[in-house]
N, C-alpha and C positions, 0 to 999 in steps of 0.2 A: 503493497501499501505505500505513494506517495501523499502528503500533507505539505498544499504550498501555505504559508502563514506572511503577509504582508504587513513590512514595519513600513509604515508612512515617517515618521516621527522620531530619530530617533529616542533623543533625550526624552521625551514622552513612554514609549511605547517600546522598548530594546525587551529592558530588563523583565516584561511581562510576555512580550512577546517570545524570547528565553526560555523563561520558565514553562511557558503552555510548552516549545516546541518540549523539551527535555522531556516534562509528562506525558507527551503522545508516541516517542519515542520511549521511554520506558513500559509505558501502559498498552503502548499500542501496536508494539514491535513495527513502526513504520518510518518510512525513509520521512526528512523534515526540511524542508529548504523554508528560508528565511531570504524575502525579495525584497527592496527597494519599493515597488511599484508595482498593483494591478494589470498595470500595461506588459508584466511580463505573459501575461493572460494572450493575449495577442501576438504572441511568439510560440507557442504550442496550438500546431497543425494537429499530429491527434491524439487522443487520450485517451483513455478507461478509468474508472475508476480510482478516478485522482480527485483529491479533496479538498476543494477552493477552499480558505477561507476570506471574508474583502472585507469592509467597515461596514458598507453601503453597498444598498443594492438602490440605487438610484436609476432614474430610467433613463439618464444619459447612456448609462450600463446595458441597456437591450438587446443590441446588434452584439458587443457583446458577447453577451450567454448565451446569443440565439442558435449558437452553431456547439458554443463550449460544452454545453450541459449535458450534453448529446448521452455520454455515457459516463458521467462522472456528479460528484457532486456541489452542492456550493452552502457553507453556510454564512451567518452572516453574522454580528456585531459589532453594531451603530452605535460606540460611546464617544460623543458630540455633545447630547443633551435627553433627556426623558421628552420619550412623547408622547406623555399630558401635556409639554408644554408646548405642540406643533401645532399653527391653524391648518384646517381645511388644506392649501394649496399646496403649504408645505410636507405636508402627509402625505399627497398624491406624487409629488415625485420621487421626496425620499424612498415610498412604499409603493410601486407602483405596483397593481393585483397584479401582469404579466411576467413581473420579475421575483415576484413571490411567487408565485406555485411552480415557480424552478428551482427556489430553496429550501432545502433537506432541515435546515435547523435554525432557528430565529432568535440568537441570544434579547433577551427584553434586560431593562436595569432596575421591572419591580415591576408588582402584582398590578400598580393599576396602569403603565403599560401594557400588559401581558392584558387586558382586559380590554384595554381600548382596542388590540391586535385582532382577538374574539371576533368581539362585536362588530368591526365594519368588514374583517371577512368573512364571518355567514350569513352575511345582505349580501353580499358581491355574491354568493357560490349558487 
């Protein structure tokens, strides 16, 4: 198994991503690659059974995910701010249904965010 973990801002994220990667290697017996940017995804031509961690699933990534996730998995962990603080336009741009459907795991920061995600996507099904 291959797991790809992006590190966008070294000073803010590197220690946590190293900790996560170490746990994944230890408990999942996986190859883990820390990458500098999600643009790495564009360089992958064909892959299968790869787990991509991504910081967000914004609408701007629609085409990126369209072909790359056919035989792979997407895990999203957007830590910029609690979802409960977002207005409707921000929510629709940052968590579009088309990308949410392709997400295997979507981490949230609190129970309020979890309920908001569940309520909104129950209505859209």
